[in-house]
Residue, then its C-alpha position, 0 to 999 in steps of 0.5 A: m499500500k502506497i501512502a503519501s503526504f503533501n503539503i499542497n499550499g492551497i487547493k485552488a492553486r493546485i487544482d491541476a497539479l495535484p490530479q496530475w501527480l495523483g495520476e502519475a504516482q497512484p498513491d492508495v492514500v494520501v494525507l493533504q496539508e494546507i488545503k486552505s478551504v472550508d469542507e463545503n468548498f473542497p472540490r471533492e468530486i475531482f478526486e472522487d472521479l479518480g477513485y478516491n474517497v474524500e475526508t476533510h477538516g477544513q478551515k477558510s483561507f488557512n491551514g486545513v487537512a484532508i485525507l484521500s483514500k482508494l479504500p473506504l475510511e473508517d472511524v474518521t476523527r478530526g482535531l487533536a485532543g487537548g486543544q482548549e487546555a493547551g492555550v491560545v493563539d493570539g488570544e483565540p482558542d486552538d480551533q485550527a484545522r490541523y489534524i485528522e485521523a482515519t483507518v484503512v483496511g488492507k491485509t490489516a487495519l492501519r490508523i492514519c494520522g494526518l497533521y499540519l503542525p504549527n510553524g511557531n514563528p516568530v520566536d521571542f528570546d530571554s536575555a540569555g538568548a534562550p527561546i521563550e515558550s509563549g505566543k506561536y512558539g509556545f503553541k507549537i511546543k504545546w501542540l507537540k505535547r498533545l501529539k505525543a500524548r495521542a501517540q502514546e494512547l495509539l501505541a498502547l493499542e498495539q496496532p499499526f499506525l503512522m503519523a504523517g504530514d508537515y511537522n515544521i521540524i528540521p530534525q538534524a543538521e543534515d536535513a537542511a542545506r544551510p543549517q546555520v541560517w535556521a539556528r534561531d528559527a522554530l523549525f530548528l530550535q533544540r527544543s523543537r528538535d527535542a520534541f521530535r526526538e521525543l516522539v521517536n524515542l516512544g518507539l516510532t520510526d522515522a520512515f525516510r531515514a530508516r531507508n535513506g541516510a544520505p544528506d541533501q534530501y529535502t521536501f521543502w524549498d522556499y519560493q524566495a531567493g532561488a532556493w529550488n535552483k540552489n537546492d537550498g531546501i529542508r526536510i520537514d515533511h515526515f512519516l513516523l511509524s509505529p513499531q507494527a507499521a515499521d515492520l511493514l515498511s518496504d520503502c520511503q521516497i521523496d518526489k523532488d522533481i514535482r518542485g520544478r513544475d509549473k505552479p508548484s507547492d513549496h513542498v513535495p510529496i513524500w511517500v511510504d510503501l507498506d506491506l498491506 
């Protein structure tokens, strides 16, 4: 079973490119981020005509996640638990559309968690130069704690699951072409990286690194300063697999060439192949 993750940076902007890639890559399941559309305006018919079942958790103009699946989607849930207790963003409760879950059944049932983790910038620093966990950066860290709690719940069930999407985290220096320029960015701060490592240390597997240890492997290139032409990228889109799912992993790759096409997203798809 081929399962992909793709931050499309707006369904309206990718209304032609996304179906084209789906036709070429033929993933069985896709988790999307930044659909930037309310549920009722998402062009589901385009994807249903391609054979996909469609579930969305949308928001006007910002955020938004979705799952497209050629298999039926069961037990669909929207939103990450703990939002009201996790604080606020710019004075508002956490009602951002960033998380969706569903189960697909192949040879066995697989729980798919699609996520769009908060960026966390700008970051405030104290007089000693340490990041202050407040505002948008505080929200990012609290969101990661909630994600960890959900992973612990799923691990306790001892069933295959994966958490896939745009994590907005650069795990290691080799995951950035120029790590030094990200030193004070929320994506690369040590606290952010530690939180990602805490997820892995629960027993989850970074699927891409399990299959590919080479540097210069990225999923995001900024639109500015010729980043794509310079290969000035970062790896921030990830698949984390439970032990049961990791046992089924046969491949994980990045569809880099998509970034060089007309009207591309600033992200490219990443996918895993599981023996399901």
